[in-house]
N, C-alpha and C positions, 0 to 999 in steps of 0.2 A: 449692197447689204450691210448692216450695221455690224461692228465687231464689239466684242465685250469689252468692259473697262479694262485698260492695262495691256489689252493684245494689240500687237502691231501687225501690219501688213508685211508678208514675206516675200512678196513677187512684185516687179514692176515690169511694164512693157516698154521697150526701148523703140521707138518708131522712127527715128531719124538719127544721122550722125551727129547732131547737135546734142540729142539726149544721151548718145553713147559717150560723147566726150564729157558730158557732165557727170554721167555715171562713173566713168573710168578717166580719171585725169592721165593716166599714162597712155592713153589711146592716142594723144598727138604724136608722140614718137613713133607709134605703130603706123600712123597715116603717113608720117613722112617716109617710112620705109617702103609704103605702099607706092608712094609717088615715084621714087627713083628706082622702083621695080626690084628691090633687094628681096623683098618678101612677096613676090607676086603670087606665090602660090597660097601664101597664108592670107593675103588680101582676098582672094578669090573665094577661100573658104570662109572668111569673115561675112564678105558680102551676101553670101547665099545662105547665112545662118537665121534661122526664123524661130529658135529657141528663145524662151523667156528666161533671162539670166536671174539667178537668184542673189539678191543682195543681202549679204549677211551684216556687214559692218558699216556700209557707207551711210553716215549719219544725215547728210545732206538730202539724199533722195528720199529716206525714211521720214525725215522731217516734213518735205514737200508733200508726201504722199499723206501722211497723217494730218497735215493741216487741211488738205483737200477732204479727206475723210471727215475731218472735225466739222468743217462747214457743212457737208452733208448730213452728219449726224444731228448738228444743230437744228437744222430743217424738219428731220424726222423727231426730234425731241419735243417740237411744239406739239405733236401729237402723240407722243410715246412718254409714259411716265418714267422717271429716272431709276436706272438700275438700283436695286436695294431699297427702294421706298416701299414696297410692301413688306420686306424683311423688317425695316425700321417700324412699320406701323404695327406689325405683329408683335415684335419686341414691346413695344409701347403699351399694345393691350394686354400683353402677358403680364407687364408691371401693374397695370391697373387692377388686373383681375387679382394679382397676388395681393396689392394693397388693399383691395375691397374685401377679399377673404379674410385678411388681418383684422380689418376694422370691425367686420361682423363677428369674427371670432372674440375680440375684445368686448364688443358690446353685448353679444348674445341675442338670440331671437327671442322676442317676447310672445305671448300667445295671440290674442285678437288685436291688441294695441299696434303690434308690430314694430314697437320702439326697441332699439337695441341699447344695451348699457354696457359698461365695463369700468375699470378702475379709472377716476377722475383725477384730475390734477389738483390735489389739496393745497398745495402751495399757492397755485395761482388763484384758487378761490378764495383763500384767506386774505391774500394781499388786497390792499384797498377795501377792506371789509368795513371801514368806517366810513366810506363816502357817502354822501347824502346828497339828495336833489338839490339843485341849485336854481333860485330864482323862479320866475314864471315860465312855464313850458312855452315852446314856440307853437304856433298853429300847425294844423296837420300839413304833412309834405313839405315841410321846411326844416332847414337845419341838417346838418350831417354829422355822422360820428365814424371815425376810422375803425374798420373791424379787421381783425388779423386773421387770414386764411389759414388753412392747413399747412399750406406751403411756406407760410410765414410773409407772404406778399399782403401789402396793405390794400384793401379796397373801400369804397365808399358806400355807406347805407345810409338811407334817409331816416330821420327820427321823427316821430309824430308829436302832437302836443296838445289839442283842445282839450279843455278840462271842465268847462261849464256846460251847462244844459240848455242854453238858449238855442232857438231854432237856427240862428244864423251860423253859431259855431258848429253845431251838429252837422249841419250841411255842408260846411266848409271842410270838416274832416272827411266826409264820405262821398263828396260829390264827383270826385274823379276816379275812384277806385274801381268802380266797373270799367271804366275806359282803359285805365292802365292794365288790368287784367286781360281785356280783350286784345289790346295791343300786344302784351306779352304772349299771349296763346297764338297770335298770327304772326309774329316775328322771331320767337324764342323757342317756345316749348308748346306743343299742341296739347299736352297733357293739362295745361292750366285751366283751373276752374273758378279762380278768384283771386282776390287780394285781402290780405290782413293787415290792419293798422291798429296797434296798441298805443294810445298816447303815453307820454312821459317815460317811454322806452324807444329802443331802436328796433322794435319789432314793426317792420313796414316791408312785408315780402309778398311776391306773389304766391298762391297756393296752388299745388299740383296734385293730381290724382291718379291712381293706377289701380288695376284689378288685384294687385298683391300689395298689401301694406308694408313688406319689407322691401319693395323695390327701390323706393327712394331713401331707404334708411342710410345708405352710404354713396349716395349720388349728389351732385349739384344740379341746378336748373338746366345745364346743358347734358346732363346725363353721363357726366364724368365722374369718376371717384372723388369723393370728400367725405371726410370724416364728419364734417358738421351737419351733412345732409341738407335737407330743405324743409319747409312747411308743407305737409301733405294731409289731405284729406282722407277719412276712413273710406274704405272701399264700398261700404254698403250705402253711402250717401249718394244718391243719383240727382245730381244739380241740374241735368237736362230735363228733369221733370219738375224741378223746383226745390225748395228747401225741404229737409227731412225733419222729422219731429225734433231729432237730436243731430246737430251738425257738427260732426268732431274733427278737430284739427290736432295733429300731431307735430312736435318739433323737439330737437335734442337740446340738452343742456349738460355741456360738458365742463363747464367751468363755475358756475353760481349755483353749486348745489350742497355746499358744506355750511354750516353754522358758524360764524353769522353770515347772512345773506347780504350781498353789497348790491348797491344802487348805482345805476348808469356808468358801468365800466365799459369801455369801447371794446373790450376783449371778448364780451359776452354777446354770442349771436344767436340767430334763430330763436328759440323759445328760452334761452338763459335769463334774460331780463324779466321775464314773466314772473320769476321767483320773487321779485321786489313787491308783489302782492301781498307777501308775508307782513309787510309794515302797514300800520293803519293809516299814516299820513299819506301813503302812496295810494292806497285804497280810496281814501277820501277825495283825493285830486285826480282820480281816474275811474268815475262812475260809468263811462260809456267805452264800448270797444266798437271798431268799424271793420266789418267783415262783408265785403261784396262779391258777388257772382260775377261772370262776364257779362251778364246781361241787366243786373240791377244793383243799385246801391242799398245797403241796409245799415240800421243802428241798433246795437245790442246793448242793454243795461245790465250790468253785473249784478248777480244777486248771491254768489258765493265763491269764495277762495279757500282751498282746503287741502290738506295733506290726506293722502290715503294709502292703505296697503295695496299692492297691485293685484292682490286675489280678489279685490272687490271689483269686479268687472261691469256691473249693471249700467254705470254710467258711460260706458262706451258702445252702446247700441244705438243705431240710428233711428229705430223704432222699438224703444223699450216696452215690453210687457207690463211691466211694474213702473211706469212713469211716474206715479203720485209718489212711490217710495223713494226713487231716484231723486226727486225734488226735496222730499222731505229729508234724506240722508245728507244731501248736499249742504243744505241749510244747517243742519245739526253739526257737521263737521266744520263749518267754516269758521275761519278765525276772526271773521268780522259780521257783524249783523248789518246787513245792508237795507233791511226794512223794505224790500222789494217783494211785491205779491206776485206769486207764480202758480199758475194752473196748469192742468193736463191738457188744455187747450191752446197753450203758448208753443211757439218755437224757441227751441234754445240752442246755444252756441256753447260748445265744450271744447276748452284748450288744455291739452294735457302734455306734461313734459316729466323728465326724470329727476329726481332729488337724492342726497345722502343726508338729509338733516337728521334722520333717526339712526344713522350708523352706515358703515361702508358696506352695504348690500343693495341688491336692485329690486328688493320687494317694496317699493314706495314711489308714489307718485305726488306731483303738485298739479293741482286742477283749478281752473278758473272757469266759472261757469256765468252766461249771462243770457237775458230772453230778449226776443225780437220786440221793439218798440217803435213807434212813430218818431219822425224827426220833431224836436221841440218838447220831447218828454222831459219833465222836470226832475233834477236830482233829489235823492232822498238823503236823510240823515244817516251818516254810516258811523257806527260805533264798535268797540271792541265786544266780542262775544265771550263772556268769562266761562261759558259752559260748552266751548268748542270741543268736538269729539276727536281725541287724539288717536290716531291709528294704530293698529295691533302689528307694528313692524319695528 
């Protein structure tokens, strides 16, 4: 029978004279007295004693017994969890719950979009604000950028890069995303429904989905607490039945949300670098986005990038009843004129994140919209939109 940690055995059976001598070093003198017969009565009494002596202070015997017990315990430990393991797990879970609650309290629960917002790090956002894109971007799924996690550890995320509209480059950017998503679903998170890659940014992530939009707001892809969250799809989109009319993806922007927006800073993760579409040169170099499901690769051509007040929610419905108005409003609000024709028969992709460019409050979003196109679609001429609609926030 196992003993609790720190508990010692209190009794030991002595089955032989050798054991008696080991347990009681003074027993040798007693034995000599027995031989010469000077204490024959005591010897007779001792030889007939069958009680188990209690060993209070003899460390040698205790050590031997504990050593044997330790060996037995080690055998049982192969099958038995270590003492206090459940207590440790409970403590860790409690800590995660507390951290998750704190993160959600800071961010706040949004209405349908399910994004959570809070006070953002203005100093981190303003630093490196004058960074600019460097050179020609790498092809998709090449290059790496260091991303700082919530715990301060450095992890590696891939960066995308195809910028031209040729068939070869579009295929190179999207050809493996469905396979990557499927592998992630089978090996990491069964909630995975796709993969998103935005060229010229470090947005190159699995996309997950849950029945409640707030579920992944403060969790990582392993469902552990993370302030950064993940990229997740709106619950209305049923990818098992194919693409929705409007395929909506959400992601946090904790760092790159103040004016001026910075470009390609490695500390910006999830959808933080999406804000770079604010700049015309970034928009011109990034006419296509690649979002694939676990079963098929897709190419999407950007047609709008805009700021909006969070109270305008028409753009975050999977099957908008006023789809024509959503398209019209998105183009009117867009910072750039993409010269891309979009109709109500098109499938569209909507990427939405937080911003603070119009002040320190959470009633604002930055949105990029694209329509589904065949691989090989030619890029359009992208220009500034002098009449873009400024949000009321």
